C-alpha positions in Angstrom: -100.9 -9.2 -43.3 -97.9 -8.3 -41.2 -94.5 -9.8 -41.6 -93.2 -9.2 -38.1 -93.8 -12.8 -37.0 -91.6 -14.3 -39.7 -88.5 -15.6 -38.0 -85.2 -14.1 -39.2 -82.3 -16.3 -40.1 -79.5 -16.4 -37.6 -75.9 -17.3 -37.8 -73.0 -16.5 -39.9 -74.7 -16.4 -43.3 -77.7 -14.4 -42.1 -75.8 -11.1 -42.0 -74.5 -11.6 -45.5 -71.0 -12.2 -46.6 -68.6 -9.7 -45.0 -65.7 -8.6 -47.0 -62.4 -8.5 -45.3 -60.2 -5.4 -45.6 -57.6 -7.4 -47.5 -60.2 -8.5 -50.1 -61.4 -4.9 -50.5 -57.8 -3.6 -50.8 -57.0 -6.3 -53.4 -60.2 -5.4 -55.4 -59.3 -1.7 -55.3 -55.8 -2.4 -56.5 -57.0 -4.6 -59.3 -59.5 -2.0 -60.4 -56.8 0.7 -60.1 -54.5 -1.4 -62.3 -57.2 -1.7 -65.0 -58.0 2.0 -64.9 -54.3 2.9 -65.1 -53.9 0.5 -68.0 -56.7 2.3 -69.9 -55.1 5.7 -69.0 -51.7 4.6 -70.2 -53.0 3.3 -73.5 -54.9 6.6 -74.1 -51.8 8.6 -73.1 -49.6 6.6 -75.5 -51.7 7.6 -78.4 -52.2 11.2 -77.3 -48.6 12.4 -76.6 -47.1 13.8 -79.8 -43.9 12.2 -81.0 -40.8 13.8 -79.8 -38.2 15.5 -81.9 -34.8 13.9 -82.4 -32.3 14.4 -79.5 -34.9 15.2 -76.9 -36.6 13.0 -74.3 -39.2 10.6 -75.7 -41.9 11.6 -73.3 -44.4 9.0 -74.5 -41.9 6.2 -73.9 -40.9 7.7 -70.6 -44.3 8.1 -69.1 -45.9 5.0 -70.6 -43.0 2.9 -69.4 -43.2 4.3 -65.9 -47.0 3.7 -65.9 -46.4 0.1 -67.1 -44.2 -0.5 -64.1 -46.9 0.9 -61.9 -49.5 -1.3 -63.5 -47.3 -4.4 -63.0 -46.6 -3.6 -59.4 -50.2 -2.7 -58.7 -51.5 -5.9 -60.2 -48.8 -8.0 -58.4 -49.7 -6.3 -55.1 -53.4 -7.0 -55.6 -52.6 -10.7 -56.3 -50.3 -11.0 -53.3 -52.8 -9.2 -50.9 -55.6 -11.4 -52.2 -53.5 -14.6 -51.5 -52.4 -13.2 -48.1 -48.8 -13.8 -49.2 -45.9 -12.8 -47.0 -44.6 -10.6 -49.8 -47.7 -8.4 -49.9 -46.2 -5.7 -47.6 -43.2 -5.4 -49.8 -45.3 -5.0 -53.0 -47.4 -2.4 -51.2 -44.3 -0.5 -50.1 -42.9 -0.6 -53.6 -46.2 0.7 -55.1 -46.3 3.5 -52.5 -42.7 4.5 -53.5 -43.7 4.5 -57.2 -46.7 6.7 -56.4 -44.5 9.3 -54.6 -42.0 9.2 -57.5 -44.9 9.6 -60.0 -46.2 12.6 -58.1 -42.8 14.2 -57.9 -42.0 13.7 -61.6 -45.5 14.8 -62.7 -45.1 18.1 -60.8 -41.5 18.7 -61.8 -42.0 18.0 -65.5 -45.4 19.7 -65.9 -45.6 22.6 -68.3 -47.0 25.8 -66.8 -50.5 25.2 -68.2 -50.6 21.7 -66.7 -49.0 22.5 -63.3 -52.3 23.0 -61.5 -53.6 19.6 -62.7 -50.3 17.9 -61.8 -50.3 19.4 -58.3 -54.0 18.4 -57.8 -53.3 14.8 -58.9 -50.3 14.6 -56.6 -52.1 16.2 -53.6 -55.5 14.4 -54.0 -54.7 11.1 -55.6 -51.1 9.9 -55.7 -49.8 11.0 -52.3 -52.9 10.0 -50.3 -52.8 6.6 -52.1 -49.1 6.3 -51.1 -50.1 6.9 -47.5 -52.9 4.4 -47.6 -50.6 1.8 -49.2 -47.9 2.4 -46.6 -50.4 2.0 -43.8 -51.7 -1.2 -45.3 -48.2 -2.5 -45.6 -47.5 -1.8 -41.9 -50.8 -3.3 -40.9 -50.1 -6.5 -42.8 -46.6 -6.7 -41.4 -47.8 -6.3 -37.8 -50.6 -8.8 -38.3 -48.1 -11.3 -39.7 -45.9 -10.8 -36.6 -48.7 -11.6 -34.2 -49.9 -14.7 -36.1 
């Protein structure tokens, strides 16, 4: 028995549901916020307490990551809703990613410097470039609508 004679469905629903780039970006940002939350909680319990009169590194890094989580989750929500403020949230998140890369590299101890440079070069800075491109694309699309 062959199935070549069975008619194929046609129309919009036959091809399956296509995901728009905005929905994909919102999903990636929401997943990124969840992963960063888990990373931050783990980091909060793994950084040894600081001595008196020195920088409290756990508070510094966990606080900065909490800001990134809030902005990332907000950006995901705004992009998903196609809100006019989405490009601003994406730009703010890109700026935070660049600042995070800078401070990771500048404050890394010698043993952790290769990991900090790798994270900056292969994760944080490319993500900042993608976020900036998405912000520009959303801004231009809004101008033509």
